N, C-alpha and C positions, 0 to 999 in steps of 0.2 A: 700453541696458537689454537683458538677455538675454531671449530668447523663452521664454515660459512653456509648459511641456509639460502637456497634458491627460492625465489618467489614462486616458481612453478611447483615447488615441493610443499607449499603451504596449503592447508585445506581451504576449500571454497567457503565463503561466508554467505549464509542464507538468513536474511533478516526475518523471514517467516518463522524460523526456529526460535527467535528471541522474543516473539510476541506471545507471552504466556497468559495475559489477562487484559481486562478492559483498560486498566491504568497504563499498561505498556502501550496498548494501541492508541489511546488518547495522547500520550506523550509523544509518540512517534508521529502521529498526524499533525500535532501542534508544531513540532519542529519542521516538518516538511512544508507546511503551509506558510511558514515565515519566509520561505524562499520565493513565494509568488510564482511558482513554476507549475503550470498545469500538467505537463508531462511527468514531472516528478511526483505530483499528487496522484496521478493515475497509476504510476509504478508502485507507490506506497500502498494504495488501495489494493493493488494486485498482490503485494506481499501479505497484507492482512487477510485477503480472501484465501490465499494459499494456506495461511496458518489456520484458518477456520474451516477449510474444505471448499474448493472451488465449485464443485457440483451443487452443494447445499446453498451457497451464496447465490449462484446463478439462478437456481430454482426460486429462492426467496425474492430475488430482484425481478423475476419474470423475464429473464433473457436466457438464451442458450449458453452453455458452458463455453463453446467456441467463440461466441460473440463477446463473452466476458473476458476471455483471454486476449482477444483482439483489442478490446476497449482499454484494457489495463496494462498493456505492454509498455515498456519504458519510453518509447518514442510516440505514444498515442496522445491524441488531443480529443478526449471524449466529450460529448455534449453534457451540459449541466444535468439534464434529465437522467442520464446514465449514472453520473456521479451521485446524484441524490438517491436514486434507487439502490445503488450499491451500498451507500452509507446506511440507508434504512435497513437493508438486509444484514449489514454487519452490526447493527444496533448502536451506531454512533451518529452524532449530529454535528454538522459544521456550524460553528458559532462565530458571529461577527463581534469584533471588539474595536473600540476606538483606537486610532493610532495617535500616540503621544509623541510630540516633538522631542 
């Protein structure tokens, strides 16, 4: 009989480690934005910022590293201005598309 694996024995998954290039980042953001969940978007931007270096992104966005962590935690609801500045610092742009029935 095969040995059972406990969930606690599995390694932690870190999305930031999977975001290797701009295409990965764009695909991730596109999937997240389809859920229309601002907290999930903030968390995804946090994953991307960690992948790129939180200090560098905070500096480029013109906010402190601590404020960036706070704004992009999973339960956060950051202002659009913050989202826009972080996206700009990450080199990505949010794009509107028509919704087809």
